[in-house]
C-alpha positions, 0 to 999 in steps of 0.5 A, a space after each residue: 172609662 172615666 178620667 177625672 182631672 184633679 186640677 192643682 197646677 203643677 201637682 195636677 193628676 188624673 183619676 182613672 175609673 174603669 172596670 178591669 183596669 187593675 188587669 191592665 194597669 201597666 200601660 198607665 204605670 209604665 211612664 212612671 216606672 223609669 226602668 226601675 223596680 216599683 215597690 207595691 205596698 199592700 196588706 194581707 187582705 189584698 194579696 189576690 189583687 197584688 198577684 194580678 197587678 204584679 203579673 200585669 207589670 211583669 208582662 210589660 217588663 216592669 219589675 216590682 217588689 211587694 211590701 205586705 203589711 198587717 191589715 187594720 187601722 192599727 197599721 197607721 202607726 209610728 211603728 209601721 211608718 218607721 218599718 215601711 220607711 226603712 224598707 223603702 230606703 233598703 230598696 233604694 227608692 229615689 225622689 223620682 221613683 213612685 211607690 204604689 199604694 194598693 189597698 184601702 184607706 189605711 194603706 193609702 194614708 200610710 204610704 202617702 205619708 211615708 212618701 211625703 217624708 222619704 228623701 223629702 218627698 218621692 212620688 206615689 200612685 194610689 190603687 184603691 181596693 175599697 169603696 171608701 178609698 175609691 170615692 174619698 181617701 185616694 183623692 186629694 192628697 191627705 196623708 196621715 197616721 194615728 196617735 194616742 191623741 187621735 186619728 190622723 193627727 200626724 200627716 201631710 198634704 202630698 198629692 199622688 201622681 196618679 189614681 187608678 180605680 177598678 170597680 171590679 175589685 169591690 167584688 171581693 170586698 166584705 159586705 160590711 166594708 162595702 157598706 162602710 165605703 158607701 157612707 162616703 158616697 152618700 156624703 157627697 149628696 148631703 154636702 151640696 147635691 140633693 139630687 144625688 142623695 135622691 139617686 142614692 136613695 133609689 140606687 144605693 141598694 143595687 150598688 151594694 148588691 153588686 150592680 156594676 153600672 151603679 158602682 161605676 156611676 157613684 165612684 165617678 160622680 164622687 171622685 169628680 165632686 171631690 176633685 172640684 172641692 180639692 181644686 178650690 181649696 187644696 189645704 182646707 184653708 178657705 173653708 170649702 174643703 172642710 165640707 168634705 168632713 161632714 159627719 167626721 167630727 161626730 164620727 171620729 169621736 165615736 171611733 176614738 171611743 171604740 179605740 179606732 178598732 174594727 168595732 166601728 169602721 171609719 165609714 160606719 162612724 161617718 154614717 152615724 156622724 152624718 145622722 148626728 150632724 143632721 139630728 143636731 142641726 134639726 134639734 137646733 132649729 137649723 134644719 127640718 126634722 124631716 131632713 134629719 129623719 130622711 138621712 137616718 132612714 136611708 142609712 138604716 135601709 142600707 145597713 149603716 148605723 144612724 146614731 149612737 145606739 146603732 153604732 154600739 156607743 154608750 159613752 156620755 156626751 161629756 166623754 164624746 165631746 172630750 174626744 172631739 177636743 183632740 180633733 185636728 180641725 181645732 182652731 184658736 180653741 174652737 171646733 168647727 162643726 159641719 151642720 146642715 140647713 137641709 138635704 144638700 145644704 151643709 155648711 161650716 159653723 165655727 160658733 157651736 156651743 159644745 155644751 149644746 152638743 154634749 146635751 144633744 148627745 146625752 139625749 140620744 138613745 143608747 
């Protein structure tokens, strides 16, 4: 078992990583139950894990109530936020109660946002069941829904009380979703740890093939890396946390072009976005072209998109930059970009010429 502490003063919490944890989660959840019914919000793809969790809670004398939502990015919507909030209010959720978010990033984001506004804030627990959620979205307190204008534009910072991660649940994850989550693992190496990126090059295939030790190591490493950054810059005000957005400015534009649909999973967009960020950095003479080639090669090797063509994007640079202008990171009319000087040397650039970005995108193979 690995326990990572996210140090945020009175909002600090533990992230527990342990194989088989879901089947014995009641011991960790009991202090939060308060003798009341614990709502569990999940989606239709997670029903086997829901049954296991509810059985474990029942054996420990903890009552639960399941709220099952449709799967997919479209669930992060105003309509589903209203539906979920009404259901939680119908259950009589109090400010001192805790709602369990059992699922991937969509469920975690929606439940976290609902809990941030329900009675001006109630508690919640993240029990992520996808690799992407385990290594990224379940930690750090970013919660949100999507709107017509873009992804995650309506949300709040609301930290969970606890995060429980069981790598064994990944055995039921479809290979494409597993690969999409792996993109966020690679990201931590590209941000500031060239040695971890080298570990990914050596072990990524084994991780995706089912090696439990590789999965446990990658998850624990990623959580610890994110916890350090979040503790330094909880609300992304000092720039450090912005590094976690590597690949996301390009990636979100690609997702917007596909209508935030299953045509391109979030992690696939991030993978293509990271390759584009390194490619743009190389094109601008900031990073060695060999570094950009190395990033693209590893993404291709594990079956992730390494650019526009592999992501199925044919839109013009002007269209994609137009999507970027709806990015929530816009500040005083400028859009910060995450670029890189080399592997493991990413940084925030606040003076990128969008015309240069457009021209770079137009030059990419379709």
